[in-house]
C-alpha positions as CSV (number, residue, x, y, z in Angstrom):
1,M,0.0,0.0,0.0
2,A,1.4,3.4,-1.1
3,A,0.5,5.0,2.3
4,Y,2.8,2.7,4.2
5,A,5.7,3.5,1.8
6,L,5.3,7.2,2.8
7,D,4.7,6.8,6.5
8,D,3.8,3.7,8.5
9,K,1.4,5.6,10.8
10,L,-0.4,7.1,7.8
11,G,-0.4,3.6,6.3
12,L,-2.2,2.3,9.4
13,L,-4.7,5.1,9.3
14,T,-5.3,4.5,5.6
15,E,-5.7,0.7,6.1
16,T,-8.1,1.2,8.9
17,L,-10.2,3.5,6.7
18,A,-10.1,1.0,3.8
19,V,-11.1,-2.0,5.9
20,T,-13.8,-0.3,8.0
21,G,-15.2,2.2,5.6
22,A,-15.3,4.7,8.4
23,R,-15.3,8.4,7.9
24,P,-11.8,9.7,8.7
25,S,-13.1,11.9,11.5
26,R,-14.4,8.9,13.3
27,A,-11.3,6.7,12.8
28,V,-9.0,9.3,14.3
29,R,-11.2,9.3,17.5
30,L,-10.6,5.5,18.1
31,R,-9.0,4.7,21.5
32,V,-6.8,1.8,22.5
33,A,-9.8,0.3,24.4
34,D,-11.8,0.3,21.1
35,L,-9.7,-2.6,19.7
36,D,-10.9,-6.1,20.3
37,A,-8.1,-8.2,18.8
38,H,-10.0,-11.5,19.0
39,P,-8.0,-14.1,17.0
40,I,-10.9,-15.1,14.8
41,R,-13.4,-12.2,14.9
42,P,-11.5,-9.0,15.6
43,K,-13.4,-5.8,15.6
44,L,-13.2,-2.1,16.5
45,S,-15.8,-0.2,18.6
46,M,-16.2,2.6,16.2
47,P,-17.3,6.1,17.4
48,K,-20.5,7.2,15.9
49,S,-20.5,10.3,13.8
50,A,-23.6,12.1,15.2
51,K,-24.5,13.2,11.7
52,G,-28.1,13.8,10.7
53,G,-28.9,16.7,13.1
54,G,-31.2,16.3,15.9
55,R,-30.6,16.6,19.6
56,N,-27.8,15.0,21.7
57,R,-25.1,15.3,19.0
58,A,-22.4,15.4,21.7
59,K,-23.8,12.4,23.4
60,K,-24.0,10.5,20.1
61,K,-20.3,11.2,19.4
62,H,-19.4,9.1,22.5
63,E,-21.5,6.1,21.4
64,R,-19.7,3.2,19.8
65,Y,-20.7,0.2,17.7
66,G,-18.8,-2.9,16.6
67,V,-17.2,-3.0,13.1
68,P,-15.4,-6.2,12.0
69,I,-11.8,-5.9,10.9
70,T,-9.3,-8.3,9.3
71,A,-6.9,-10.3,11.5
72,P,-3.9,-8.7,9.8
73,L,-5.2,-5.2,10.6
74,A,-6.0,-6.3,14.2
75,A,-2.4,-7.6,14.6
76,K,-1.0,-4.2,13.5
77,L,-3.3,-2.2,15.7
78,K,-2.5,-4.5,18.7
79,E,1.2,-3.9,18.1
80,V,0.8,-0.1,18.2
81,A,-1.5,-0.3,21.2
82,K,0.9,-2.3,23.2
83,G,1.8,-0.7,26.6
84,R,-0.5,2.3,26.0
85,A,-3.4,3.4,28.2
86,D,-6.9,2.3,27.3
87,D,-8.0,6.0,26.8
88,A,-5.0,6.8,24.5
89,P,-5.6,7.4,20.8
90,L,-5.3,4.1,18.9
91,L,-4.1,5.8,15.7
92,V,-1.4,8.4,16.0
93,R,0.9,10.4,13.7
94,R,4.6,9.6,13.2
95,D,5.6,11.9,16.0
96,G,3.1,10.2,18.4
97,T,0.6,13.0,18.5
98,Q,-3.1,12.3,17.8
99,W,-4.5,12.9,14.3
100,D,-6.7,15.9,14.5
101,D,-10.3,15.4,13.4
102,N,-10.0,18.6,11.4
103,S,-9.0,16.8,8.3
104,G,-7.6,19.8,6.5
105,Q,-5.0,20.3,9.2
106,R,-3.6,16.8,9.4
107,Y,-4.4,13.8,7.3
108,D,-5.9,15.3,4.1
109,R,-2.6,16.7,3.1
110,Q,-0.9,13.4,3.7
111,I,-3.5,11.5,1.8
112,D,-2.9,13.9,-1.1
113,K,0.7,12.6,-1.2
114,V,-0.6,9.0,-1.4
115,V,-3.1,9.8,-4.1
116,I,-0.3,11.5,-6.2
117,A,2.0,8.5,-5.5
118,I,-0.6,6.2,-7.1
119,G,-0.9,8.5,-10.1
120,R,-4.3,10.0,-9.3
121,D,-5.5,13.6,-8.8
122,P,-6.1,14.6,-5.2
123,A,-8.8,17.0,-6.5
124,E,-10.8,13.9,-7.5
125,V,-9.7,11.2,-5.1
126,T,-9.8,11.8,-1.3
127,A,-9.7,9.6,1.8
128,Y,-13.5,9.4,1.5
129,A,-13.0,7.2,-1.6
130,L,-12.0,4.4,0.8
131,R,-15.4,4.7,2.5
132,H,-17.2,4.6,-0.9
133,S,-15.2,1.6,-1.9
134,S,-16.1,-0.2,1.3
135,I,-19.8,0.4,0.8
136,V,-19.8,-0.5,-2.9
137,R,-17.8,-3.7,-2.1
138,A,-20.3,-4.8,0.5
139,L,-23.3,-4.1,-1.8
140,L,-21.7,-6.0,-4.7
141,L,-21.1,-9.0,-2.3
142,N,-24.8,-8.9,-1.5
143,V,-24.4,-7.8,2.1
144,P,-27.9,-6.8,3.2
145,I,-28.3,-3.0,2.7
146,R,-29.5,-2.6,6.3
147,L,-26.3,-4.1,7.5
148,V,-24.2,-2.0,5.1
149,A,-25.8,1.1,6.4
150,S,-25.3,0.1,10.1
151,L,-21.7,-0.8,9.6
152,H,-21.0,2.5,7.9
153,N,-23.1,4.6,10.4
154,T,-25.5,5.9,7.8
155,S,-29.1,5.2,6.8
156,V,-30.5,2.8,4.3
157,A,-32.1,5.8,2.5
158,M,-28.6,7.4,2.2
159,V,-27.1,4.2,0.9
160,E,-29.9,3.8,-1.7
161,R,-29.7,7.4,-2.8
162,T,-25.9,7.5,-3.1
163,Y,-25.1,4.0,-4.3
164,S,-28.2,3.0,-6.3
165,K,-26.1,2.9,-9.4
166,Y,-24.0,0.1,-7.9
167,I,-27.0,-1.7,-6.6
168,T,-28.8,-1.8,-10.0
169,E,-25.6,-2.6,-11.9
170,R,-25.7,-6.1,-10.4
171,S,-29.5,-6.5,-10.4
172,D,-29.5,-8.4,-13.8
173,E,-27.0,-11.0,-12.5
174,I,-28.8,-11.5,-9.2
175,S,-32.4,-11.5,-10.5
176,R,-31.5,-14.1,-13.3
177,R,-31.0,-16.6,-10.5
178,A,-34.7,-16.3,-9.7
179,L,-36.0,-16.8,-13.3
180,L,-38.1,-19.8,-14.0
181,Q,-35.8,-22.2,-15.9
182,H,-37.2,-24.8,-18.2
183,E,-35.1,-28.0,-18.4
184,P,-34.5,-29.1,-22.0
185,C,-36.5,-32.1,-23.0
186,V,-34.4,-35.2,-23.6
187,G,-35.4,-38.7,-24.8
188,D,-37.9,-40.6,-27.0
189,N,-40.6,-40.9,-24.4
190,I,-42.2,-37.4,-25.1
191,V,-45.9,-37.5,-26.0
192,A,-47.7,-34.5,-27.4
193,L,-50.8,-33.5,-25.5
194,A,-54.0,-33.0,-27.3
195,S,-55.0,-29.4,-27.8
């Protein structure tokens, strides 16, 4: 991954974004205690975004929900968490300071370097592309849309509105499995019915 080649801490942040599909502002709020490095079913207790208006936004930002992660990512996160307090930031910058959730000040400029390194335009590709890829990947693998929305801390309506193109792109392939299939007739014992 190009991000690791530039900076191992940026690589870990980028991999976490790619695997979880989290908004960058949520991933940088992860704490050491949010990592469950279970050997078979590792996960992160991801902070909610508190998007969507309404009351109790500050309270919502402290709520967490489980997001599965890969075992290799869990091993990397476990290694960086070793010996650190539960309330310490899980993902930190190279100098050990916390990534700021003001993306323009910290990780966006670093992600721009990664995007350029892979030959893309940072004006077109941002860290949010990892979130979009995660959602589309789940939809294309037929993960139920309600689960996709929950794992990405968004609504079914938002997923349908934003990603309907990707949902319908595969509809032909999926719906063909439900078509009535006539088996070809084989053999000499076929008798025509009277009309």
